[in-house]
C-alpha positions in Angstrom: -5.8 -11.3 -15.1 -4.4 -8.8 -13.1 -3.4 -10.3 -9.7 -2.0 -8.6 -6.4 0.3 -10.9 -3.7 1.3 -9.3 -0.4 3.7 -10.3 1.6 6.1 -9.2 4.5 3.5 -9.0 7.3 4.1 -10.1 11.1 4.2 -9.8 14.7 7.1 -7.0 16.0 7.1 -4.8 18.8 6.4 -1.0 19.1 9.7 0.8 17.3 10.3 -1.8 15.2 10.3 -2.0 11.2 8.6 -4.4 8.5 8.8 -4.2 4.5 5.7 -5.3 2.9 5.8 -6.3 -1.1 2.9 -6.4 -3.4 4.1 -8.2 -6.3 2.2 -7.9 -9.3 1.2 -9.6 -12.5 -1.0 -9.2 -15.6 0.3 -6.1 -16.5 2.9 -3.5 -15.2 2.0 -2.1 -11.6 4.3 1.1 -13.1 1.2 1.8 -15.7 -1.6 2.3 -13.0 -1.5 4.2 -9.5 -0.5 1.7 -7.1 -1.8 2.2 -3.3 -1.6 0.5 0.2 -4.5 0.4 2.5 -5.3 -1.0 5.7 -8.2 -2.1 8.0 -8.2 -2.8 11.4 -10.9 -4.5 13.5 -13.7 -2.4 13.8 -12.4 0.0 12.0 -13.0 1.5 8.3 -10.3 0.6 5.6 -7.9 3.9 5.2 -5.8 5.0 2.7 -1.9 4.5 3.8 0.1 5.3 0.8 0.4 5.5 -2.8 2.7 6.1 -5.8 2.1 7.6 -9.2 3.1 5.4 -12.3 4.6 7.9 -14.4 6.3 10.5 -11.9 6.9 8.2 -9.1 5.3 10.9 -6.9 4.6 9.4 -3.8 1.7 10.2 -1.1 1.2 9.4 2.7 -1.6 9.7 5.1 -0.5 12.0 7.7 -0.6 9.4 10.2 2.5 7.5 8.7 4.4 10.5 7.3 8.1 10.5 7.9 7.8 6.8 9.4 6.7 4.7 6.0 7.8 4.7 2.7 6.2 3.3 -0.5 8.5 2.5 -3.3 8.8 0.4 -6.4 11.3 -1.9 -8.1 10.2 -1.8 -12.1 12.5 -4.9 -12.8 10.7 -7.0 -10.2 7.1 -5.5 -10.6 6.9 -5.1 -7.3 5.6 -2.2 -5.0 7.1 -2.1 -1.3 6.0 -0.4 1.8 8.7 0.2 4.2 7.5 1.1 7.9 9.8 1.7 10.3 8.9 3.3 14.0 6.0 1.1 13.8 3.2 1.8 16.8 0.6 -0.3 17.9 -2.2 1.6 16.2 -0.5 0.5 13.0 -1.9 -3.0 13.7 -4.1 -4.0 10.8 -4.6 -5.8 7.6 -2.5 -4.2 4.8 -3.8 -4.3 1.2 -1.9 -3.1 -2.0 -4.5 -2.1 -4.7 -4.4 -0.8 -8.3 -7.0 1.0 -10.2 -8.2 -0.1 -13.3 -7.8 3.0 -15.5 -4.6 4.8 -16.2 -4.1 7.9 -14.1 -5.1 10.2 -16.8 -8.8 8.6 -16.1 -8.9 10.2 -12.3 -8.7 13.6 -10.9 -8.1 15.0 -7.3 -7.2 13.0 -4.2 -8.6 10.4 -6.3 -6.2 8.1 -4.5 -7.5 8.6 -0.9 -10.6 6.6 -2.1 -10.8 2.6 -1.7 -13.7 3.3 -4.6 -10.9 4.5 -6.9 -9.1 1.1 -7.1 -10.4 -2.0 -8.9 -7.3 -5.2 -8.3 -6.9 -5.5 -4.5 -4.4 -8.3 -2.9 -5.6 -10.7 -0.3 -3.7 -9.2 2.3 -1.2 -9.0 4.8 -1.6 -9.0 8.7 0.6 -6.5 10.5 0.6 -6.9 14.5 2.6 -4.3 16.2 2.6 -5.1 20.0 3.4 -2.6 22.9 
């Protein structure tokens, strides 16, 4: 059974930083694509960042490029989302997720779609005050 547990959310002021963690159990997160999504009240869930299992290539939504960084720690089976220069519009519940199959199964910009992911964490709240 794959389990993803997020942590690190909180209440911060605009311009502050936070680092979210996603601890994976049940399988290595470095064999499958890992992604971060967020959902603000009244809005649809949106892709934030993702990391490829083999190459380590990273992908970020335009809204967070230059401010957010996704990374991983093999030894800890953990994926991180470093969020700098936070803005009030970053306020949302943040979820980490992973695909059901290895990356070879997918094509194109699959990582942008929530439907490509099978396992999800419970989410962690990030609130940025102005």
